[in-house]
C-alpha positions as CSV (number, residue, x, y, z in Angstrom):
1,X,114.6,103.1,124.5
2,X,113.8,100.4,126.9
3,X,110.3,99.3,128.0
4,X,107.1,100.4,126.5
5,X,107.0,103.8,124.7
6,X,103.9,105.6,123.6
7,X,103.1,107.9,120.7
8,X,100.2,110.0,119.6
9,X,99.1,110.3,116.0
10,X,96.7,112.6,114.1
11,X,95.8,111.6,110.5
12,X,94.0,114.5,108.8
13,X,91.8,113.7,105.8
14,X,89.5,115.7,103.6
15,X,86.3,114.2,105.2
16,X,87.5,112.5,108.4
17,X,90.4,112.5,110.8
18,X,91.8,109.8,113.0
19,X,93.4,110.2,116.4
20,X,95.7,107.4,117.5
21,X,97.5,106.3,120.6
22,X,100.2,103.8,119.8
23,X,102.6,101.7,121.7
24,X,105.7,99.7,120.6
25,X,108.3,97.5,122.2
26,X,111.7,99.0,123.1
27,X,113.0,98.5,119.6
28,X,110.1,100.3,118.0
29,X,108.6,97.0,116.6
30,X,105.2,95.3,117.1
31,X,103.2,98.6,117.0
32,X,99.7,98.4,118.5
33,X,97.3,101.3,118.7
34,X,93.8,102.5,119.6
35,X,92.0,104.8,117.3
36,X,89.1,107.2,117.2
37,X,87.7,108.7,114.0
38,X,85.7,111.9,113.6
39,X,84.5,114.3,110.9
40,X,86.8,117.0,109.5
41,X,83.8,119.4,109.3
42,X,84.2,122.8,110.9
43,X,87.1,125.2,111.2
44,X,90.7,124.1,111.5
45,X,90.7,125.3,115.1
46,X,87.6,123.3,116.0
47,X,89.0,120.1,114.5
48,X,92.3,120.5,116.3
49,X,90.4,121.1,119.6
50,X,88.5,117.9,119.1
51,X,91.7,116.1,118.5
52,X,93.1,117.6,121.7
53,X,90.1,116.4,123.7
54,X,90.3,112.8,122.3
55,X,94.0,112.6,123.0
56,X,93.6,113.7,126.6
57,X,90.9,111.2,127.1
58,X,92.9,108.4,125.6
59,X,95.8,109.1,127.8
60,X,93.6,109.4,130.9
61,X,91.8,106.1,130.2
62,X,95.2,104.3,129.9
63,X,96.7,106.1,132.9
64,X,99.5,107.3,130.7
65,X,101.5,110.5,131.7
66,X,102.5,112.9,129.0
67,X,106.1,112.3,130.0
68,X,105.7,108.7,128.8
69,X,104.8,109.9,125.2
70,X,107.7,109.9,122.9
71,X,106.1,112.2,120.3
72,X,103.1,113.4,118.4
73,X,102.9,112.7,114.6
74,X,100.7,114.5,112.1
75,X,100.0,113.2,108.6
76,X,98.2,115.6,106.2
77,X,97.8,116.2,102.5
78,X,100.0,119.0,101.2
79,X,101.0,121.6,100.6
80,X,102.6,122.0,104.0
81,X,105.9,123.1,105.5
82,X,107.3,120.3,107.7
83,X,110.2,122.6,108.9
84,X,107.9,125.3,110.4
85,X,105.1,122.8,111.1
86,X,102.5,124.7,109.1
87,X,99.6,123.5,107.0
88,X,99.4,125.7,103.8
89,X,95.9,125.7,102.3
90,X,95.5,122.1,101.1
91,X,92.8,121.8,98.3
92,X,90.9,119.2,100.3
93,X,90.9,121.2,103.5
94,X,89.0,124.4,102.9
95,X,89.9,127.1,105.3
96,X,93.1,125.5,106.6
97,X,95.2,128.4,105.6
98,X,98.6,128.8,107.2
99,X,97.7,126.7,110.3
100,X,100.7,126.5,112.7
101,X,99.6,123.0,113.8
102,X,102.9,121.8,115.3
103,X,103.2,124.8,117.6
104,X,99.5,124.4,118.6
105,X,100.1,120.8,119.7
106,X,103.4,121.5,121.4
107,X,101.8,124.4,123.3
108,X,99.0,122.1,124.4
109,X,100.9,118.9,125.4
110,X,104.5,120.0,125.8
111,X,105.5,117.0,123.6
112,X,107.7,117.0,120.5
113,X,105.4,117.2,117.5
114,X,106.2,116.6,113.8
115,X,104.2,116.8,110.6
116,X,104.8,115.3,107.2
117,X,102.7,115.2,104.0
118,X,100.8,112.0,103.6
119,X,103.1,110.5,101.0
120,X,106.2,111.0,103.2
121,X,104.3,109.7,106.2
122,X,103.2,106.6,104.4
123,X,106.8,106.0,103.1
124,X,108.0,106.2,106.7
125,X,105.3,103.7,107.8
126,X,106.0,101.2,105.1
127,X,109.8,101.5,105.7
128,X,109.4,101.0,109.5
129,X,106.5,98.5,109.7
130,X,105.4,97.4,106.2
131,X,106.7,96.1,102.9
132,X,109.8,98.3,103.0
133,X,111.0,97.0,106.3
134,X,114.7,96.1,106.1
135,X,115.3,98.2,103.0
136,X,117.5,101.3,102.7
137,X,116.0,102.8,99.6
138,X,112.2,102.8,99.6
139,X,109.8,104.7,97.4
140,X,106.1,104.8,98.3
141,X,103.4,106.0,95.8
142,X,100.0,106.9,97.1
143,X,98.1,105.9,93.9
144,X,94.7,107.0,95.2
145,X,92.7,110.2,94.6
146,X,96.0,111.6,93.4
147,X,99.6,110.3,92.9
148,X,102.5,111.4,95.0
149,X,105.7,109.8,96.3
150,X,107.5,109.6,99.6
151,X,111.1,108.6,99.4
152,X,113.5,107.0,101.9
153,X,117.0,107.2,100.3
154,X,119.9,105.7,102.2
155,X,117.7,105.3,105.3
156,X,116.8,109.0,105.3
157,X,113.5,110.7,104.3
158,X,114.2,112.9,101.3
159,X,112.2,116.2,101.2
160,X,114.1,118.3,98.7
161,X,115.2,121.9,98.7
162,X,111.8,123.3,99.7
163,X,109.9,120.2,100.8
164,X,108.6,119.6,97.2
165,X,110.4,116.3,96.5
166,X,108.3,113.4,95.4
167,X,105.7,115.2,93.2
168,X,105.9,112.5,90.5
169,X,102.3,112.9,89.6
170,X,103.2,116.2,87.8
171,X,105.6,114.5,85.4
172,X,104.2,114.3,81.8
173,X,104.2,110.9,80.3
174,X,102.3,111.7,77.1
175,X,101.4,114.8,75.0
176,X,97.8,113.7,75.3
177,X,95.8,111.9,78.0
178,X,93.7,112.3,81.1
179,X,94.3,115.4,83.2
180,X,96.0,115.1,86.6
181,X,97.8,117.7,88.7
182,X,96.8,120.3,86.1
183,X,98.5,118.6,83.2
184,X,97.2,116.5,80.4
185,X,99.0,113.2,80.0
186,X,100.6,113.4,83.4
187,X,101.6,110.4,85.6
188,X,98.8,111.4,88.0
189,X,96.4,111.7,85.0
190,X,97.0,108.1,84.0
191,X,97.5,106.6,87.5
192,X,94.9,107.9,90.0
193,X,91.3,107.5,90.8
194,X,90.4,110.6,88.8
195,X,92.6,109.5,85.9
196,X,91.0,106.1,85.7
197,X,87.6,107.8,85.7
198,X,88.6,110.0,82.8
199,X,90.1,107.0,80.9
200,X,86.9,105.0,81.4
201,X,84.7,107.8,80.1
202,X,86.9,108.4,77.1
203,X,87.2,104.8,76.1
204,X,83.5,104.2,76.7
205,X,82.4,107.2,74.7
206,X,84.5,105.9,71.7
207,X,82.7,102.6,71.8
208,X,79.3,104.2,72.2
209,X,79.9,106.3,69.1
210,X,81.0,103.3,67.2
211,X,77.8,101.5,68.1
212,X,79.5,98.9,70.4
213,X,78.8,100.3,73.9
214,X,80.5,98.4,76.8
215,X,78.3,96.5,79.2
216,X,79.1,98.9,82.1
217,X,78.1,102.0,80.2
218,X,75.3,101.5,77.6
219,X,74.8,105.1,76.5
220,X,76.1,108.7,76.9
221,X,73.8,109.3,79.8
222,X,75.4,106.7,81.9
223,X,79.0,108.0,81.5
224,X,78.7,109.9,84.8
225,X,78.4,106.6,86.6
226,X,81.9,105.5,85.5
227,X,84.1,106.0,88.5
228,X,87.4,104.3,89.4
229,X,85.5,102.3,92.0
230,X,82.9,101.1,89.5
231,X,85.7,100.1,87.0
232,X,87.5,98.2,89.7
233,X,84.4,96.3,90.8
234,X,83.5,95.5,87.2
235,X,87.0,94.2,86.5
236,X,86.8,92.0,89.6
237,X,83.5,90.6,88.3
238,X,85.1,89.7,85.0
239,X,84.1,92.6,82.8
240,X,86.6,92.6,79.9
241,X,86.2,96.4,79.1
242,X,87.0,97.3,82.7
243,X,90.0,95.1,82.7
244,X,91.2,96.7,79.5
245,X,91.0,100.2,81.2
246,X,93.1,99.0,84.1
247,X,95.6,97.3,81.7
248,X,96.0,100.7,79.9
249,X,96.5,102.4,83.2
250,X,99.1,99.7,84.1
251,X,101.1,100.4,80.9
252,X,101.5,104.0,82.0
253,X,102.2,103.0,85.6
254,X,105.1,101.0,84.3
255,X,106.4,103.9,82.2
256,X,106.3,106.2,85.2
257,X,107.9,103.7,87.5
258,X,110.7,103.0,85.0
259,X,111.9,106.6,85.4
260,X,111.9,106.2,89.2
261,X,113.9,102.9,88.9
262,X,116.5,104.4,86.5
263,X,116.9,107.7,88.3
264,X,116.8,106.6,92.0
265,X,117.8,102.9,91.8
266,X,115.6,101.9,94.8
267,X,115.4,98.5,96.5
268,X,111.6,98.6,96.5
269,X,108.7,100.7,95.2
270,X,105.5,100.3,97.2
271,X,102.2,101.2,95.7
272,X,99.1,101.9,97.8
273,X,95.4,102.2,97.6
274,X,94.2,101.3,94.0
275,X,97.2,99.0,93.4
276,X,96.3,97.0,96.5
277,X,92.8,96.4,95.1
278,X,93.5,96.0,91.4
279,X,97.1,94.6,91.3
280,X,96.2,91.6,89.2
281,X,94.8,93.8,86.4
282,X,97.6,96.4,86.6
283,X,100.7,94.3,87.1
284,X,101.0,92.5,83.7
285,X,101.0,95.6,81.6
286,X,103.1,97.4,84.2
287,X,105.7,94.7,84.2
288,X,105.9,94.6,80.4
289,X,106.6,98.4,80.4
290,X,109.2,98.1,83.1
291,X,111.0,95.4,81.2
292,X,110.9,97.5,78.0
293,X,111.9,100.8,79.6
294,X,114.2,100.1,82.5
295,X,117.9,99.6,82.8
296,X,118.0,95.8,83.4
297,X,120.6,96.1,86.2
298,X,118.5,98.6,88.1
299,X,115.2,96.7,87.6
300,X,116.8,93.4,88.7
301,X,117.4,94.7,92.2
302,X,114.0,96.6,92.6
303,X,110.9,94.9,93.8
304,X,107.5,96.4,93.0
305,X,105.1,95.6,95.8
306,X,101.6,96.5,97.1
307,X,101.4,98.2,100.5
308,X,102.1,95.9,103.3
309,X,99.9,97.9,105.7
310,X,96.8,98.1,103.4
311,X,93.9,100.1,104.7
312,X,95.6,100.8,108.0
313,X,98.5,102.7,106.4
314,X,97.2,106.1,107.4
315,X,97.2,105.0,111.0
316,X,100.7,103.7,110.9
317,X,101.8,106.8,108.9
318,X,100.8,109.3,111.6
319,X,102.4,107.2,114.4
320,X,105.6,106.7,112.3
321,X,106.0,110.5,112.0
322,X,105.7,110.8,115.8
323,X,108.8,108.7,116.4
324,X,110.8,109.7,113.3
325,X,113.9,111.7,113.4
326,X,115.1,111.2,109.9
């Protein structure tokens, strides 16, 4: 491609959506974009219609013809079928049942449209524009509300036999532990916002019952206020108990990552969301577990890094899907 190329992105979240108009140089670098956010409330059809209207207005305001747009990219939480372009009843999108969203966009704009689950889309974004740039084997872990992985292997997005590759959160790391992805002791149970909340409540309750309540939770009635966000903020403020919770999470993060390192032998594993905000409390225990559990030759060539795109990763993700053919 020569000259300036445009792309459209649609990042679908449980509470809000973002519509994006991106442009990059002829080599696909130096991506810039404009963005508009709106609520996901209403039916799937009404949300899609709002996205259509915003995209049309964005193109008109910039005097961009549809023929100048390289593609439309959609990033959405699963389950979804990226081959048929259908959203399949995601738990955070009530009423979005078998929505043929790719065909809806292609019928509206006549532009090639692609969809990927959010983990795959974020992996593409980090590989193309973020911490994974220049690497051939990149694993991205969402590490937010839940835990899922997107995998670039030998410069190709790996989806698996039926688009289910990367569900690392479902792997059981312990017979007991916080529940995540419907399984006690799972990777998602230990390493997600919901998992950290469960860990905090369990550890605080033990101390309360022993008569030594932590400063961030003085009695049983205040257990409901222990969220992952509260734990992170308390850790940043120097609370030793909160830091202990994150260190415990970091231990299991290392155990889970060790399996990925040994099985897939990646160049880099990139962690988003919670890791970006709490790396200094998670990394020491994580690193000890990795050193203990990994094949040293595999660990020696794998870097563990925070997302290079930070809070903007969802924007880059949708636009990366738009121009991806891998």
